[in-house]
C-alpha positions in Angstrom: -3.0 28.0 -18.8 -3.4 31.3 -16.9 -3.0 30.4 -13.2 -4.4 33.7 -12.0 -7.8 32.6 -13.2 -7.9 29.6 -10.9 -9.0 31.3 -7.7 -7.4 31.6 -4.3 -8.3 28.3 -2.7 -6.8 26.3 -5.6 -3.8 28.6 -5.9 -3.1 28.2 -2.2 -3.1 24.4 -2.6 -0.7 24.7 -5.5 1.6 26.9 -3.6 1.6 24.6 -0.5 2.4 21.5 -2.6 4.9 23.1 -5.0 7.5 25.2 -3.1 9.2 27.7 -5.3 6.3 27.9 -7.9 5.4 31.3 -9.1 2.1 32.6 -10.5 3.7 33.9 -13.7 4.9 30.4 -14.5 1.4 29.3 -15.2 0.0 25.8 -14.7 -0.6 23.0 -17.2 -4.2 21.8 -17.6 -3.5 18.4 -16.3 -2.0 19.8 -13.1 -4.9 22.3 -12.7 -7.4 19.4 -12.9 -5.5 17.3 -10.5 -5.3 20.1 -7.9 -9.0 20.9 -8.4 -9.9 17.3 -7.8 -7.8 17.3 -4.7 -9.4 20.5 -3.4 -12.9 19.0 -3.9 -11.9 15.8 -2.2 -10.4 17.5 0.8 -13.4 19.9 1.1 -15.8 17.0 1.2 -13.8 15.3 3.9 -12.6 18.4 5.7 -14.3 17.7 9.1 -12.0 14.7 9.5 -8.9 15.9 7.7 -6.0 16.8 9.9 -8.1 17.0 13.1 -6.1 15.6 16.0 -3.2 14.4 13.8 -1.1 15.2 10.8 -2.4 16.3 7.4 -1.4 13.2 5.4 -2.9 13.4 1.9 -4.6 10.2 0.8 -2.4 8.1 -1.5 -5.1 7.8 -4.2 -5.3 11.6 -4.3 -1.6 12.0 -4.5 -1.4 9.6 -7.5 -4.4 11.1 -9.2 -5.9 7.6 -9.3 -9.1 6.7 -11.1 -12.4 6.7 -9.2 -14.1 4.7 -12.0 -12.0 1.5 -11.6 -11.7 0.2 -8.0 -10.6 -3.4 -8.5 -14.0 -4.8 -9.0 -13.9 -8.5 -10.0 -10.2 -8.8 -9.3 -8.7 -11.0 -6.5 -5.4 -10.0 -4.9 -3.4 -12.4 -2.7 -1.1 -11.2 0.0 1.9 -13.0 1.5 2.9 -11.6 4.9 3.7 -12.3 8.5 0.1 -12.1 9.7 -3.2 -10.4 9.1 -6.2 -8.9 10.8 -9.9 -8.6 9.7 -9.8 -4.8 9.7 -13.1 -2.9 9.3 -11.7 -1.4 6.1 -11.7 -4.9 4.6 -14.7 -6.5 6.2 -17.3 -3.8 6.5 -20.0 -3.3 5.3 -19.3 -6.8 3.9 -16.2 -9.0 4.0 -14.1 -9.1 0.8 -11.7 -11.7 2.3 -12.3 -14.9 0.3 -9.8 -17.0 2.1 -7.3 -16.9 5.0 -4.5 -19.5 5.1 -1.9 -19.9 7.8 1.1 -21.9 6.5 2.9 -21.6 9.8 0.7 -23.9 11.9 -2.1 -26.4 11.9 -4.9 -26.4 12.9 -6.0 -22.8 12.4 -9.4 -21.1 11.9 -10.6 -18.1 10.0 -11.6 -16.6 13.4 -7.8 -16.2 14.0 -8.2 -13.0 11.8 -10.2 -11.4 14.6 -7.4 -11.7 17.1 -4.8 -8.9 17.2 -1.3 -10.1 18.0 2.3 -9.0 17.4 2.4 -10.6 13.9 -0.9 -9.1 12.7 0.0 -5.5 12.0 2.2 -5.7 9.0 -0.1 -7.8 6.8 -3.1 -5.8 8.0 -1.3 -2.6 6.9 -0.2 -3.9 3.5 -3.6 -5.4 2.6 -5.5 -2.2 3.8 -3.1 0.1 2.0 -4.0 -1.7 -1.2 -7.6 -2.7 -0.8 -9.0 -0.9 2.2 -12.2 1.1 1.7 -11.4 3.8 4.3 -14.3 2.7 6.5 -12.8 4.2 9.7 -11.9 7.5 7.9 -15.2 8.1 6.2 -13.7 6.9 2.9 -10.8 9.4 3.0 -7.9 6.9 3.4 -8.9 4.2 1.0 -6.7 2.1 -1.2 -6.7 2.2 -5.0 -8.6 -1.0 -5.1 -11.3 -0.8 -2.4 -13.6 -3.2 -4.1 -11.1 -5.9 -4.8 -11.4 -9.3 -3.2 -8.5 -10.7 -1.0 -6.8 -13.9 -0.2 -4.5 -13.7 2.8 -1.6 -16.1 3.3 0.4 -16.1 6.5 3.9 -17.2 5.8 5.8 -16.2 9.0 5.6 -14.1 12.2 6.8 -10.7 13.3 10.0 -12.3 14.4 10.9 -14.1 11.2 9.8 -15.0 7.7 11.9 -17.8 6.2 13.0 -17.8 2.6 11.4 -21.2 1.9 8.1 -20.3 3.6 7.7 -17.5 1.0 8.2 -20.1 -1.7 5.5 -22.3 0.0 3.2 -19.3 0.0 3.7 -18.6 -3.7 3.1 -22.3 -4.5 -0.1 -22.3 -2.4 -1.3 -19.2 -4.4 -0.6 -21.0 -7.7 -2.5 -24.1 -6.6 -5.5 -22.1 -5.6 -5.5 -19.5 -8.3 -8.5 -20.8 -10.2 -10.7 -21.3 -7.2 -10.4 -17.7 -6.1 -9.6 -16.1 -9.4 -6.3 -14.7 -8.2 -4.7 -12.3 -10.7 -2.1 -10.5 -8.5 0.0 -11.6 -5.5 1.6 -9.0 -3.3 4.8 -10.0 -1.5 5.9 -7.4 1.0 8.6 -9.6 2.5 11.9 -10.9 1.2 14.1 -14.0 1.3 17.1 -14.6 3.5 19.9 -14.3 0.9 20.8 -13.3 -2.6 20.5 -16.0 -5.2 20.3 -16.5 -9.0 16.8 -17.1 -10.3 18.3 -20.0 -12.3 19.0 -21.9 -9.1 16.8 -20.5 -6.3 13.6 -22.3 -5.6 11.8 -19.2 -4.4 12.6 -17.3 -7.6 11.5 -20.3 -9.7 8.1 -20.3 -7.8 7.7 -16.6 -8.7 8.4 -17.3 -12.3 5.9 -20.2 -12.3 3.3 -17.9 -10.8 3.8 -15.4 -13.7 3.5 -18.2 -16.2 0.2 -19.3 -14.6 -1.4 -15.9 -15.1 -0.5 -14.2 -11.8 1.2 -10.8 -11.6 3.8 -11.1 -8.8 4.5 -7.7 -7.2 7.3 -7.6 -4.7 8.9 -4.9 -2.4 12.5 -4.1 -3.3 13.6 -3.8 0.3 14.8 -0.8 2.3 18.6 -1.3 2.2 19.4 1.6 -0.1 21.7 3.2 2.5 23.8 0.1 2.9 26.8 -0.7 0.8 25.3 -3.8 -0.8 21.7 -2.5 -1.2 20.9 -6.1 -2.4 17.5 -7.0 -3.9 16.6 -10.4 -2.5 14.3 -13.1 -3.9 11.5 -13.1 -5.0 12.0 -9.4 -5.9 15.1 -10.3 -7.9 13.3 -12.7 -10.3 12.9 -11.5 -13.9 9.2 -11.7 -14.3 8.4 -10.1 -10.9 7.4 -6.4 -10.9 9.7 -5.1 -8.2 8.7 -1.8 -6.5 11.0 0.7 -4.9 10.0 3.7 -2.7 9.3 7.3 -3.7 9.4 10.2 -1.3 6.8 12.6 -2.7 7.0 14.8 0.4 3.3 14.2 1.0 2.5 16.5 -2.0 0.5 16.4 -5.2 2.9 17.9 -7.7 5.6 15.9 -9.6 8.1 18.6 -9.0 10.0 18.0 -5.8 9.8 14.2 -5.9 12.7 12.4 -4.4 13.8 8.8 -3.5 13.1 6.7 -0.5 16.1 4.5 0.6 15.1 1.4 -1.4 17.3 -1.5 -2.3 18.3 -1.6 -5.9 20.2 -3.7 -8.4 21.8 -4.9 -10.4 20.9 -8.4 -9.0 23.3 -11.3 -9.0 22.0 -12.1 -12.5 22.7 -8.5 -13.7 19.0 -7.5 -13.8 17.9 -3.9 -13.1 15.6 -3.8 -10.1 13.3 -2.1 -9.2 11.3 -1.5 -12.3 9.1 1.2 -10.9 8.6 3.2 -7.7 5.6 4.3 -5.7 5.1 6.3 -2.4 7.2 4.6 0.2 6.8 7.2 3.0 3.9 9.3 4.2 1.6 6.4 3.5 -1.7 6.3 5.5 -2.2 2.9 7.1 -4.5 1.5 9.9 -3.5 1.1 13.5 -4.1 -2.4 14.8 -7.3 -2.2 16.9 -7.5 -3.5 20.5 -3.8 -3.0 21.2 -1.8 -0.6 23.5 -0.9 1.3 20.3 -4.5 1.9 19.5 -5.3 3.0 23.0 -2.3 5.4 22.9 -3.4 6.8 19.5 -7.0 7.4 20.8 -5.7 9.2 23.9 -3.3 11.4 22.0 -6.1 12.3 19.5 -8.4 13.3 22.4 -5.6 15.5 23.9 -5.0 17.1 20.5 -8.5 18.5 20.3 -8.9 19.4 24.0 -8.7 23.0 25.2 -5.5 24.0 26.8 -7.1 24.4 30.2 -8.3 20.8 30.1 -5.0 19.3 29.2 -3.3 18.9 32.7 -6.3 17.1 34.2 -6.7 14.9 31.2 -3.1 13.8 31.2 -3.1 13.2 35.0 -6.3 11.1 34.7 -4.7 8.4 32.5 -1.5 6.6 33.5 0.6 3.9 31.9 0.0 5.0 28.3 2.7 7.6 27.8 5.3 8.0 30.6 7.0 10.9 28.8 3.8 12.9 28.5 2.7 12.0 32.0 6.0 13.4 33.3 5.1 16.7 31.7 1.7 17.0 33.3 2.8 19.7 35.7 3.9 22.1 32.9 1.9 25.2 32.0 -0.9 24.4 29.5 0.9 26.1 26.6 4.1 24.1 27.3 2.1 20.9 27.8 0.4 21.5 24.4 3.8 21.6 22.7 4.7 18.2 24.3 1.3 16.8 23.1 2.1 18.0 19.6 5.5 16.5 19.7 4.2 13.2 20.8 1.6 13.2 18.0 4.4 13.8 15.5 6.7 11.1 17.0 3.8 8.6 16.8 3.2 9.5 13.2 -0.4 9.8 14.1 -3.0 10.9 11.5 -6.2 10.1 13.5 -7.3 7.6 16.3 -7.4 4.9 13.6 -4.6 5.7 11.2 -0.9 6.6 11.2 1.6 7.2 8.4 4.2 4.5 7.7 7.2 4.0 5.5 9.0 1.2 3.6 8.8 -0.5 0.3 6.5 -2.9 2.0 3.8 -0.3 1.4 5.0 0.9 -2.0 4.4 -2.6 -3.4 0.7 -2.9 -2.4 0.0 0.6 -3.9 1.3 -0.8 -7.2 -0.7 -4.1 -6.6 -3.8 -2.0 -6.2 -3.1 0.0 -9.3 -2.6 -3.3 -11.2 -6.1 -4.3 -9.9 -7.5 -1.2 -11.5 -5.8 -2.0 -14.8 -7.2 -5.6 -14.7 -10.7 -4.4 -14.0 -10.4 -2.0 -17.0 -8.7 -4.7 -19.2 -9.4 -8.2 -17.8 -7.9 -9.9 -20.8 -4.3 -8.7 -20.1 -1.6 -11.2 -19.1 0.8 -10.4 -16.2 3.6 -9.4 -18.6 1.3 -6.9 -20.3 0.2 -5.3 -17.1 3.9 -5.1 -16.0 4.7 -3.5 -19.4 2.0 -0.9 -19.0 3.2 0.1 -15.6 6.8 0.4 -16.9 5.8 2.3 -20.1 3.7 4.8 -18.4 6.0 5.5 -15.5 7.7 8.9 -15.2 11.3 9.3 -14.4 12.5 11.7 -11.7 15.1 13.8 -13.6 17.7 14.1 -10.9 17.7 10.5 -9.8 19.9 7.8 -11.3 17.9 5.2 -13.3 19.6 2.4 -11.3 17.6 3.5 -8.2 14.2 4.3 -9.8 14.0 2.0 -12.7 11.6 3.4 -15.2 10.2 5.9 -12.7 7.1 6.8 -10.7 3.9 4.9 -11.5 1.4 7.1 -13.3 -2.0 5.8 -12.1 -4.3 7.6 -14.6 -2.0 7.0 -17.6 -1.6 3.3 -16.7 -5.4 2.7 -16.6 -5.9 4.6 -19.8 -3.2 2.5 -21.5 -4.9 -0.6 -20.3 -8.2 0.5 -21.8 -6.5 1.2 -25.1 -4.8 -2.2 -25.2 -8.0 -4.0 -24.2 -9.9 -2.3 -27.0 -7.2 -3.3 -29.4 -7.4 -6.9 -28.3 -11.1 -7.0 -28.7 -12.8 -10.3 -28.2 -10.1 -12.4 -29.8 -7.6 -12.7 -27.0 -7.9 -15.5 -24.5 -7.7 -14.9 -20.8 -4.4 -15.8 -19.0 -4.3 -19.2 -17.5 -5.7 -19.4 -14.0 -8.5 -16.8 -14.4 -11.6 -19.0 -15.1 -13.1 -20.5 -12.0 -13.1 -24.3 -11.8 -15.5 -26.7 -10.2 -14.6 -27.4 -6.6 -13.0 -30.8 -6.1 -13.9 -32.9 -3.0 -10.5 -31.9 -1.6 -11.4 -28.3 -2.1 -14.6 -28.7 -0.2 -12.8 -30.3 2.6 -10.4 -27.3 2.7 -13.3 -25.0 3.0 -14.9 -27.0 5.7 -11.7 -27.0 7.6 -11.8 -23.1 7.6 -15.2 -22.9 9.2 -15.4 -22.3 12.9 
């Protein structure tokens, strides 16, 4: 289509996100609609966007994700080192159905309200997938902000043991009917390479798939190493393994590149990952009530302060940033440059969010897209959802297939394909095993009673 007819604001956004693009090249209708949607979204949220931080585009916007399907009626389980009841998950109402800590007994659901060193990773992965953007006015929401969650702690910030991930998967399988679990996100990996024919963790992942649960696992971040091994459970055949995309924090497909993800072949000769999703420039929450949160809040205040206010503001707070405090005697313009540098080094977006990287965050993006598909097409089995995501993915032309699998997930195309398949299935297909809720057993009631404070 004629790009000149689009108007200056939209053309400016296209130019920013597509270096090297020229007006005479035109713009396809799909791209024009995507940029127009992005422009409207940013205009609506402009008072919050890039104020006191970096202009990180929301992941849902970068993927062109559907706003009609938000994970309603779908439960996603997360295995991780720890979790936190972040406002993006529990306000205005909690969507956390269950919290289970497999590392210690006894524990209480109230543990979720306590921020500790092990809480941040699982908090980020769960919010990246299912957060509603509560602390950003809805700007930084996941693709499935209405999905329900089950949180299973399988380790600590210091260590997650191979066999504990297996225990977590087995727990999810046992409780799949009670909570309607359709997807389990595993943003952690085992301790060693192993054949899925012999490895207990891989066998648990395979069993979960047979029981109607889509297992989505991070490929790992060892792409720069010689071995770049994909470890269990990501190496299991039925698992949807996700590598990282570097989309340069842009909207356009042109210019996409790879994050340094682990990749196959596995010890069994399987190609992994199958798909890739943003693995860098991903907006994620800062753990509240921590020194990191206090530091972020202070830097954000300095970012919007007048130059003449900076020296006094820096001198008034001590112990948060020694490097910045040492620069307090500089002229305001020089001090401003130090503040800006510290903002970039902290990856700060706002007082409540920062940008993160790793396939740990690419995986939950795909999990949340799978939740959209299952809302649109609830009859689908895990293998069908996996096939949809593979079939609709788009390859990056200059990247070897061994690193990207079938390519970048295409959010709108995947949901559309799910709708088509669901219509074709009609009312004749049965739900996958594990979807229908069952009557609670006395043991289940005891489990719930043990959770209560």
